[in-house]
N, C-alpha and C positions, 0 to 999 in steps of 0.2 A: 444785200450785204452778207458776206460770210462772217461767221462768228470769229472773234479774235482768239488765237491759240497762244497760250503762254509757253515760251520755251525756257528751259533752265538746264543746268548742267549738273551731272552727278557722276563721279568717277570718270570724267572725260567724255561721257556719252551724252549727246543731245537728247533730251526727253520732252515729250509733250503731254504725257499722262503719268499719273502716279501708279504704283503697283496695285494699289487698292482699286483704282478706277479701271485698270486693265482687267483685273480679276472679275470685277462685277460685270463688265461688259462681256467678257468671255462666257461667264455663267449664263448670261441672258440671251446671247445671240449665237454662240458657237455650238454645233453638234459634236460632242466629245465622243471619240471612238471607244468601243468596248466598255461603255460606262452608262449608268443611269444619269440622266441629264440634270444640270443645276448643282453639281457638286463642287466644292472648293477646288481650285486649280492654282498651282504655284506659278506666279508670273516671273519670267526670267528676263533679266536686264541685259546681260552680255555673257559671252563665253570665249575662252581662250585656252589653248593647250588642252590639258585634261580637266579643266575646271569650268564651272559656270557660276554666276552670281544672281541672287534674287534682288528685288528692289530695296530690301533692307540692308543690303551689303553682305548677306550671309554667303559663304563660299562653300561649294560642293565639289567633291572629286567625282567625276563622271566615270564610275567603275563599271559601266555597261556600254560605253560608247553610245549613249542614248539607247537606240534600238539596235545595237550592234551594227552601227553604220558609220559613226564618226571615227573611222580607223586611224586617220592621221591627225586626230584631235580637232579642236575648234580654231577657226581663224588662221588656218595654214596659209602663209603668205604666198607660197608658190601657186596654190590653187586660186587664191584671190587675184593675184597678178594676171594669171592666164585668163580669168573671166573678164577682168578690166580691159585687157588687150583685145579680146574678142569683141567686146561691146563697142569698141571704137570703130569697127568695120561693119558688123551686123550681129544682132542677137539671135535671129531665127531665119532659116530658109526652109522652104517646103521640102518634104522627103524626096520629091522627084529630081531635085538638084543635088549635085555633088558639092561638098565643102571640104576644105582642108582638114578641119577638126574631125569631121565624121570619118573621112577616109583614113586619116592617120590613126585614130583610135581603133577602128576595125582591124587594121593591120597589127597594131600592138597587142590586141587581145588574142588574135589568131596565133601570133608568135608565142605569147605567154602560155597559151593552152597547148601548143605544139603544132607547128605548121606542117609537120609530116602527116598529121591526122585531120586537122581542122582547116576549114577553108573560108567561111564567110560568117558575118554577124548580121542579125536582124535586130535593130534597136527598138526599144520600147520605153515606156515612161517609168517603170518601176518593177518590183519583183513579181507582183501578181500578174501584170501584163506579160512579163517574160514567160512565166509558166503557162499562162493562158494560150499564148501564141505557139509555144513549144508543143502543147497538146494538139492544137489545130494542125501544125505541121506533121506531127506523127500520124494523125488520122489521114491526112492527104497522101502522105508518102506510102503508107501501108494499105490503105483502103479498108482498114479495120476501125472499129469504134471503141472498144473497151479500153479503159485506162486503169491500171493498177497503181495504188498508192498505199502508204502505210498508215495505220491508225495513229501512231505516235509521230505526227508530222504537222507542219503548217506550210502551205504554199501560197497563201494570199486570200483576199476576200472577194474577188470578182467571181462571176458565176462558175466558170470552169475551174479556176484555181481554188475557189472556195469548196467546191465539191471534191476536188482532189485532196484537200486538207483532211487530216484524220481526226484532229481534236474537236472539241465542242464548238469551235468557231465556224464550223461548216454548216451548222444546223439551219441557219437562215437561207443559205444557198440551196439547200435541199428542198425548199418549198415548191420548186417546180422549174421547168425550163431546161434542165440538163439531165442527161442520162448516160449510162455506160461507165459510171465510176464505181470501181470495186476496191474495197479496202481489205488489207491483210495485216496480220499482226507482225510487227517487226520486233527484233529482240531488244530487251532491256535487261541486261544480265543481272543487275542487282535486284530488281523487282521480280525477276523470274526465278530467283533462287540460285543462280550460278555464281561461281567465283572467278573473277577475271584473272587470266594468266594460267588457270588450271582447267577450266571447263570450256574454253573457247571452241575447241573442235566439236565437243558434244552439243553445245548450244547452236553452233552454226549448222551442224547436220540436221538437228531437229527443226529449225526454222526454215531451212531451205526445202526440206522434205514437205513441210506443211504448205509452203508457198507453191511448190510444183503441183501438189495435189489440188490446190485451189485453182490454179491455172487450168488444169484439166476439167474441173467442174464448170468453169466459165467458158471453156472452149479455147484452146491455145490459138486457133486460127482466127479468133475474134479479138485478140488483144493487140492493140496498136503499140502501147508503150507501158513501161513501168517508170514512174516518176518518184524519185527519192531524194531527200536531203542527203548529201554526201556524209555529213554528220548532223544528226538531228539537233536543231538549235533551240528554238523557243521552248520546246517541251523538255528541256533539261540537259542539253549538250550530251546526248546519249551516244556513246562510242560503240560502233558495231564490233562484235567479236571477230577475231582473226579469221580471215577467209570468207566472211559473209558477203562483202561487197563483190569480191571476185566470183563467188558462187551465184549471185544474182545476175552478174554479167553473163556467165555461162548458160544460165537458164534462158536468158533473153536470146542469146545466139542460137541455142538449140531450137527455139520455136519461132525465130524470125521476128522477135519483138524488139522495139527500140528502147534504149535505156536513156532516160533524161536525168541528169544530176542537177539538183537545185543547189546552187552555190550562192544564193542571195545573201545569206547570213555568214556562211563559213568561208566564202571566197576572199580574195585579195589579202593574202598573207596572214589571215586570222589564225590559221593553224601552224604557221611556219612554212607553208607552201603557198604559191600564188593561188592555187585552187585546192580545196580540201581533198578532192578525189585523187590528187597526186600523192597522197599518203598510202594509196592502195595499188596493187598490181592489176589495174584494169583501166579502161577508158570508156567513158559514156559516148553515146551518139550525139547528144546535145547537152550543152552546158547553159543553164540559165543564171543570170547575174543581175545585181543592182547594188544598192547600199554602198559598199566600199569602192565602187568604180568612181564615184565622185565624192565619197565620204559624206553624202547627204547634202552637200552644198547646193546642188541642183538635182531634181529628180531625173534619174536615168536608169535604164535596165536594158536587157537584151538576151538574145539567144545565140550562142556560138554553135555552128553546125559542122558536122564532119563532111568529108569529100562526097560520100554517097548521097547525103541529103542535098548538099549543094548542087550536085549534078542533076538530081531529079528536077529541081526548080530551074534548071537551065532549059528544060523542055516542057515544063508545066508552069502555069501561072501561080505565083505565090498569093494565095487568097488571104493575106494578112495586111493590114494597113492602119496607121495611126497618124493623125495630124502632126504630132510632135515626134515621130520616129526619127531618131538621129538628130535631135534638137541641137542646133549649132552651139549655143552657149553651154549646154550640158556636156556636149562632146569635148569642148575646149577644157572644161573642168576635169573631164575624164582623162584626157591626154596628160594634163599636169599631174593628176593623182597617180596614174600608172607610172609615169616617169619618176615621180618622187619615190614610189615603192622600190623601183629598180636602182636609182642613183644613191639612195640612202640605205640600201641593203636591209630593208625592213624585215624580210624573212629571217635573216641571221639574227637581228635584234630580238625578234619575237621568240625565236628558239631559246635564246639566253634568258630573257625575262620569263618565258614560260616555264623554264626549269625552276626558277625561284618561286613562281606562283604555285606550281605543282607541289614542290616540297612543302611549302607553307600549308596548303590545303590538306596534304596527307597528315600533317601534324594535327590539324583540326579534327580529323577523323579519330585519331588516337586520344585526343584530349577531351572531346565533348560528347556527352551522352546523346545530344540531339543530332549529331552528324553521322549518318549511316555510311555514306560513300562520297568520295571526291572524284570528279571526272575532269581531266584537264588535258588539252592538246594545244600547244602554243599558248595564246592568250584567249582561249575559248574554254571556259570552265564553268562548273556548277557543283554545288553541294546538295546532297540529298538529305533533307531535314526529316527526322523521324521522331516518333514518341516512344518507340520501343526498338532499340538497336538490335537486340538478340533475335527478335521475331521479324525484323525489317518492316515494321508497321509504319507507314508514312505519317507525318504530322497532320497532313490533310489528305484524305483519300480523294482519288480522281472524281471530279464532279461534285464533291461535297462543298456546300456553302458554309464557309467558316472564315472568320475575320483574323485568324491567327497569323497567316503568312503576311497579310496586309499590315498587321501590327508590327511584325518583325521588320518589314521593309521600311515602315515609318520610323522605327527606332534607329535603323541604320542612317536614314536620311537626316534625322534630327542631329546626328553626330557628324554630318558632312560626308557620308558615304552613300552616294546615289547609285542604285542599281534596280533591277527588276527580277521577277521570278514567276514561274507558272506552277500551279498546283503546290507541290511541297519542295520546290527547288529554289535555291538562291543562285542566280547566274552572276558570275564575275568575269566580265569581258571588257577590260579597260582599253582605251585607245592604244594602238600599237606603238606609239611613240613614248609610252610611259617609261620612266627611268627607274633604276634600282632604288634610288633614294625615295622616289614617290611611292613605290610599292611598299617599302619598309615603313613609310610614314602612315599609310592608310590601311594596310592589312591588319594591324593591331586593333583597329576599330571593329573590324569584323570579328576578331577573336573575343573582344569584350562583349559584343552583342550576343554572340553564341553562348557565352557564359550566362548572360541574362536569360537566354532561352532555356538553357539547362535548368536554371533555378525556377523559372516561371512555368514551364510546360512539361518538363520531364520528371 
């Protein structure tokens, strides 16, 4: 006999467990990522638009698009309808077979990136898989082994993507099994002492010179690829100085090195362009993507490759494969999401809302002692939180174990403003469908909390 389960309704949602029961079961049985186990975890009942609710009915504005993936908000009807329609015929077909959803989405992505340069898509399960397979392709195509990546970066937690990541989350991946990963310092104009708009050329020249020198020390003929986030995301929405991305492209061309742009977080209209690299006068050889391609409704990622790489694998076996590559249901969600971006002119909307967000964040720099810099492009932004503005001393130094930023995030969430940050950053990356009214309603909460930070820590 199976135990009887009591069903009841709350807010129109069928529930079988209370929030407390879910939280207790989570703490007991679920391995929580990037955390010491057994800590309290907020149980979420439902989500819609830019909001989600807990089991006590508390409402939170999702001002980070969760992990910068829910670009079109929660419970988007177009994506849900596409998934329901696909489920009526089949949910999954093995990668060796062609399906309408997979073929259609590949074509849409190639055209969005630029069909004059790009040719094919290899589908993966998510962002780490995408970067992992792009690295493998680069090594196969070039016959070289070394992969250059930036210290201020995050590319995923699998073995290859983890080693390519520059921040502290790579350490477990370094325990063994992967080699040939070389890290270089990428520019962070504020922390490096430069002034944006005045010192871009000087900063770009210095960092490109250092990068080229390091390439020579590692042997330019040994380097298969440079993998970079088009705009550094989780480490603080770090905008490159003018000319830097173009300069890296030129270095890659000079030494026959492939350039991989990681668009997992910055892609799909987040910066006001379909892909963030389109803000610069350059083109990568490979584009890795995930998150916004389905807005997280179903896991999906991939690698868009240019004509040269595509042609190589017309004569050589692609030694990459995943059971769920081009997952049918996920691709159906992806088709609906990409179509929605295009039909609803999301890039245009992001540019308008991004101007409002950017202006507000600039005012926070002027107003608050704890805000050293605001960085914003589209609806991709972060505040640099400092304890000494004049000396640019961060509130929490890199690698320092301090509860301060966790306390600030908790204070924001307590007031209904949910977001995340790394080190001394507060990231503000709301769903791309956010309205002017919603921005004006929730940004004052950030202002109030920053006042509290001024009074408490500065």
